[in-house]
N, C-alpha and C positions, 0 to 999 in steps of 0.2 A: 481425615475422613472418620466420623463416627459411625460406630457399629453396634446395633444390639445382639449380643447371642445369647439366646434363650435354651432352656430345658424344659422339655414337656415332658409330663406322666401320664395314663391314663387314668381319667380320676377315678374310674371304678376299680383299679388295683391299687389304687394308693397305698390303703392298708395293707394288701398282701406285700407290697412292693417292700415296705418300710419293715413289717416283721419279718422280712426274711436275712435283715441284715442281724448277724452277731454283732457283740458291742465291740468285737476286734474291728469287724467289717466297717462300723460306722466310725471308729476311728480312725481307720484307712481311708475312708471316704473324704473327712473332713480333713485329713492330713494333706489329701493330694488338691482338695480344693483351696484350702488356705496358700499352699506352694505355689499354686496358680495366681492365686489372688497378690503375692508377694511379689511375683516374678512381674506382674502389671503394673503394679506401684514402683517397684524399683526402675523399669523400664519407660515411665512416665507415661503409660497407656491406659493406667485404671481412670476411669471418669464415676462408675458407680457400680456395684452389684449386691443382691443378696440371692440367698437361700430362700425360698417360700414355705409357708405350711400347706396342708393339705386341704382338700374340698371341705372340710366339716370347718376349716375359720372363713373360707369365702364368703361373701355377701354379696349379691347382685342389686344394684340399684337401677331403677326407671323414674322416669320425673312422672309424677301424676298429673291427670288434667287441670292442678291446682299448680304446679312445678313443685310441688313437695315431694320428697325422695319417698320412694316405694319400696320397700328393701325385703329379699327373699334371702334365704340361705342357701347357698351352696351357688355353684358356677354356671353359669348365663345359659350355655350349651352344653351336651354331653360331651362325651370326648375327653379329650387331652387337658389338662390344667398344668398351667405355668407353674415350674417348679423351683425354678430359680433363672437368673438372669446377670449378666456383666453389659455394662455401657463403657467401649473403650474409644480410643480416639488413635487411632494405628495410620502408618503411612502409604498402607494400601490393603486391597482386598485380599491378598494373599495371607498377610499377617492377619488378619480375622480368622482365616480360614485355618490358619494354623494353632491360633488359640482355642477355636472351636474343637479341633482334634483334640488337644490336650486334655479339656472339658470332657469329652467324649470317651476319654479313656480312663477316667475316674474309676478307682476299682468297685467292683459289685460285690455280692455276697461270695465269700471262698476267695477272695482277693482277687480274681481276674478282671481285668479289664473289661467295663461293661458295655463299652461302644455303642454308646447309645444316641440315637439322632439328636444333633443339636442345629435347631436353626440360626441363621446368620442374617440379621437383616440392615441394610445401609440407612442412616438416618441422614436424609438430605439435608443441608444446610437451609433450601427452600423446599418443602414439601410441596408447593405448587407447582414447582417446575419439574417433579419428577414424573 
């Protein structure tokens, strides 16, 4: 079964959160995520994954009355922004939850595990049947 595992960050806190990481903290965060990614690849569970940029890089698009894209800068809604995600193909929901816990334990400023909330979304083979 495929799952999307995603980390979200408060959009209005993005800059403060990112600036709270020292160079060593940032390196530890990336090392943790790279190790997780390598484990997923080695286990044959990796489908896709990316870390994403902050709200200043987001564009929101709506179709105009003529069908052409109407583009605005920033997230569509206030609140949380998707900071990164993994798509995994695992044998059970329990395994997806284990992966999410590993992502949640990513070190934050000062090296302590962040224990940030991580969402786990099943990806049904037939979304209309869900």
